[in-house]
C-alpha positions, 0 to 999 in steps of 0.5 A, a space after each residue: 500500500 505504501 509503495 502504491 502511494 509513493 507511485 501515485 505521489 511521484 507520477 500522478 499528484 506531482 505532475 498534476 500539480 505542476 500542470 494545473 499550476 502552469 495552466 492556471 497561471 497562463 489562464 490568469 494572464 487572459 484577464 484584463 486590468 485588476 482582474 488579471 492581478 487578482 487572478 495571479 494572486 489567487 493562483 500564486 496563493 493556491 499553488 503555495 497552499 497546495 505545495 505545502 500540502 504536497 510537502 507534508 504528504 511527501 514527508 509521510 510517504 518518504 520518512 527520513 531514515 534514522 541517522 547512523 552515527 558511529 559510536 565512540 568506543 570506550 577504552 574498556 570496550 576496545 580492550 575487550 574487542 582487541 583481546 578477542 581479535 588477538 586470539 586469531 594471531 599466530 602463537 608466537 604473537 599471543 605471548 607478546 606483551 604490550 611494549 612501552 610507547 616510543 617516539 616514531 621514526 616516521 618522516 612525518 613525525 619528525 618535525 621542528 614545528 613543535 620546537 619552533 612554537 616552543 621557542 617562540 613562547 620561550 622568547 616571549 618569556 625571556 623578553 619579559 625576564 630581560 630587565 631582571 636578568 640585566 639587574 642581576 648581571 649589574 649586581 654581580 659585577 658590583 659584587 666583584 669589583 664595586 666600591 663600598 661607601 655610605 650614601 645619604 638617604 634623601 627620600 623614602 616613599 611608597 607607590 600603590 598599584 596592583 601591589 605596594 612598592 617601596 623606594 629609597 633615593 640616596 646620594 653619595 660623593 666620590 672623586 671623578 678626575 680629581 673633582 668631588 661629584 655628587 651622584 644620585 640614585 633611587 632603588 626599589 627595596 623590599 617592605 622589610 628593608 624599607 621599614 628597617 631603615 625608615 629612620 636611618 640617615 645613611 645606607 651602605 651602597 656599592 658603586 662602579 668605579 668606572 661608572 659611578 652612576 651605577 650603584 646598588 644598596 648592598 643589603 638589597 643586592 640579588 633581592 628578588 620577589 617570589 614571583 621573580 624566582 618562579 619566573 626564572 625557574 620556569 624560563 630555566 626549565 623551559 630552556 632546558 626542555 628546548 635543549 632536550 627537545 632539540 637533541 631528541 630531534 637531532 637524534 631521531 633525524 640522524 637515525 631516520 637518515 641512517 634508516 634510509 641509507 642501510 635500513 633492512 626491509 621486513 614485514 611487521 604485524 600489528 598485535 595490539 592497539 589501544 587508546 586512552 582518554 585525557 580529561 581537562 578541567 572543563 570536562 572535555 575528553 581527548 583521545 590518544 591512540 596507540 598501536 603495537 607491532 612486531 617484526 622479525 630481525 636478527 640480533 647482534 649475535 645473529 639470533 632470530 628475534 621478534 622485535 616489538 614497538 609501540 607508537 602513538 598514531 592519529 585516529 585515521 591511521 588507528 582505524 587502518 591498523 587493525 589487529 593482524 594486518 601487515 605493514 612494511 618496515 625497515 630497521 637498522 641492522 646494528 640496532 633493530 629497535 630503531 624501525 620505521 613503519 611505512 603507513 602509506 604503503 601498508 598492505 591491509 591483508 590478513 593473508 600475510 599472517 604466518 601459519 601457526 606451525 611456522 611462527 616461531 622465534 624469541 620475543 623482545 
């Protein structure tokens, strides 16, 4: 019955509606004056109303099917599914343990872009810390070769902003080219020191004999606020991280070049895959995808061995690298753990699985 209704709708009702619409429109043009305008308006209104009726009828005759949405499988469900799939692997692969995730030697995963981004951020931090660094360098130079003297305190005051800052201004006399000259300076000090010398008349300072304009209060040298120490710590750790990241990049780049020169081909079998979830403070969830594969290669002593690696991959590659699929790889003969997998030319075949009776070898 529904099929008959759909046929009538498509081949009778719709053509009839279109034909009647055109006929009534051309018929309305035969009227003169205001009657022609009224006839056109009536025909237009009738067609719109009847078209709406046909639209509602069409929705009933051709209801939209349920949208098929791929459910995001949880890590626990994926683990159960992976366990079932691993049962079909050859015996030599069943006992393999999940290896520790290692950096990839694929060419598309060796890039300076993350280091460049981090270097830009480090540069911004370093630029903000330059005034403090310059201050520390000046104070270090004064501590090594500065002249100790007493200066007269000329003023002490507070400045309020986001926080209260304390200042002391002072002046001292010294001989320059045989003439006694007065030099003036002001310096930011800690609150404790400010109240300590609140009623004092003089203060000990160190000044540069080659440039007496450069001077510091001795007790306030190398004085930094807690936030300054925190900022220096962050900049230092960031810098060390950049150095470590660059050395890691150079090592991986050199090994990738070595793989291109002397890499030995082999076939790797995916024997494990999993994912983890990271939750942020706002409740969002991001997925991390990992695959583990094994490939045969000889040890330094020439003994056959199954080498295993695990790498982080993106979601698309994760969907392609199913349990039991084989992928071409190349490894370093002097260090078979250094291995590059070719994901662009990987053959997603189950036929490449070795028979259970022949799949022998040590695992590693």
